[in-house]
N, C-alpha and C positions, 0 to 999 in steps of 0.2 A: 460849078454852081456856087455862088457866093452865099455867105451867111444871111445877108438881108433877103435874098430870094427864098431861101429855105424857111426863114422865119415868116415870110409873107404867106407861104403855103400853109404853115400851121395856123395862122390867123384866118386865112380864107376858108379853111376847112373846119373852123370852129374847134381846133385842137389845143388852143391855149386858153385854159379856163381860169376864172378868178373866183375865189370863195374861201373856204376853210377845209383843208384836205389833210387826211392822214395818209402818209406815204408808206410804201412797203417797208422802209427802214424804221418806221415807227415815229419819225419826225413829223411835225405839222408844218404846213405852208399855206400861204394865201394864193398860190399859183400852182397850176398842175398842167403838165403836158399829156393830153389824152391822145396818144398816138393812134389808137384804134379809129378815132374819127378821121384821121388823115389816111391811114392805110386801107380803109374800106374802099378808097378810090384806087382801082387796080393800076391805072396808068401812073398815078403818083407813086404807088408802091414799087412798081417795076423800075421807074426812073431813079428813085432814090436808092433802091436796092442795088442797081447797077453801078451807081455812083459810089456807094460805099464799097462795093466789091473792087472797084478800080483802085481804091486806096491801098489794097493789099497785093498789088501787082508784083512787088519785089519778093514778097514771101511766096507767092504762087509760082514765080519763075524759078526760085531756088529749088522748090520741091512742091508738086501739086498738092493743093489743099483739097482733101477728099471728103471732108465732113464739116458742116456748120452745125453747132450745137447751141440751142437757145433755151431759156427757161420758159415754161408754160405759165400763164398763157400769153403774156404780153409780148414775148419775143418770137412767137411762132411765125407770124406773117412775114416780118422783116427777115428772119432767118431763112425762110423759104425763098424769098426773092433774091437774097444775096447768094444763096447756094446755087440757084439757077444760073446766075451770071458766072459763077465759078465752075459750073458743071460738076458740082459736088452734091453729096447727100444732105438733106435737111432733116435733122432729128431734134427732138425736144425732150427736156428732162422735166419730170413732175415731182412734186414733194410727196413723199411717203413717210409718215411718222416724223414729219418736220425736216426731212433731209431730201435733197435732190437725188433722183435716181432715174435710170433709163428703164422704160416699160415698153409694152407693145412690140416686143421683139427687136427693139433698137439695140445696137451694140457697136463698140469701137474696137478696132484691131490694134494690137501693140505696135507702137511706132507710127500710127496714123497721124497725119498732119491735120489739126483741127483748128477752126476759127470759132470763137465764142462770140455770139451776137445777141444783144439785148436791145429793146426799143429805147429806153431811157436809163441813163446812169445818174444816180444821185450820190450815194456813198460807195457804190461798187460791191456791196455785200453779196448780192445774188450772183453777180458775175464771178466773183472769187469762189463762191461755192461750186458753181458749174465747173470752173477750172480745176478745182481740187478733185471733183468727181472724174473729170476726163483723165487727169494724171494718175488717179488710182487704178485706171484701166491700162496704164502704161502707154497711153496715147500722148501726143505732144501738142500743147497749145502754142500756136505760132502767132496768134494775134487776137485782139479784142476789138469789137466794133459795136457802134450804137448809132441810132438816128440822132440822139441828142445827149449831151452831158449838161445836166442842170445843177450840178453841185456847186456850192459857193467856193470850194477849193477844188481845183481840177484833180481828179483821181488818176493815180499812176498805177500801172500794172507791170509785171515782169516780162511782158512781151509787147510788141508795138500795139498802140491803141489809136484808132481813128474814129472820129465822130463827125457827122455832117453839120451839127449845130452846137455851138458852145453858148449856153444861155444860163449864166448863174442866177439862181432864184433863191430868195431868202427862205431858210427853214428855221424851225424852233423846236426845242425840247418841249414835250407836253407840259411839263411843270412851269415853263416860262413862256407859254404861248399867249400873245395878246388877244387872239380871237377867242381862246378859251376863257380868258378873263372877262370878255364881253358877252359870254354865253352864246356865241354863234354856233349853230349846229355843225358838228363835225361830220364830214363825208369821207368815206373810203371809196374812191372811184371803183365802179364795177360791182358795188354791193349796196345794200340799203344804207340810208343815212344813219349815222350813229347818234345816240342820245346827245342832246345839247350838253356842253361842258358845264359842270356844276360849279357854281361859285360858292365860296365859303361865306356863311353868314357871320354876323358879329360874334355870336356865341362860339363859333368854331375857330376864330382867330386866336393865335397864341396870346396869352396875357403878358 
């Protein structure tokens, strides 16, 4: 499946949004990939999950991948459909006191071959945290997968990485965000809109 075809699916499903968004990384952007809008269509999810799983054929042939670990909540659906194609377990990690951990009876065995799957990668921070958690349990991360990589600079990991869509989108530090300067309301997708960015008045500007 070519990049153009996958991008068309995002657009057709209303999953490529325009506005003023706060990303998980804390960066701001005028574009957002809302994968939940796409993955709610089960046939699309199954097809894309199977395609992503195929990318890890070499790793799976060397030694079976027995678990796919994803961060909650964004990676849960994609992780599940990838795991189904690999005949692996689909488990997800949740933040507890700011750190990813396995709950609900989920566990990894020492030496287990694990694939880390996220819906969208920007800076790769959440994915790296998941990998560290997996390795702390003496399991082995054999690959990283995502539906899309939207980082301006392509993120590299210590194991093979495969994404179905490479779509660099501009991001801004909060202190240098042009949408903030214009006072455009900031939205953190999946939550209530955040207050409009506050512009400094003349009296607040440095003399």
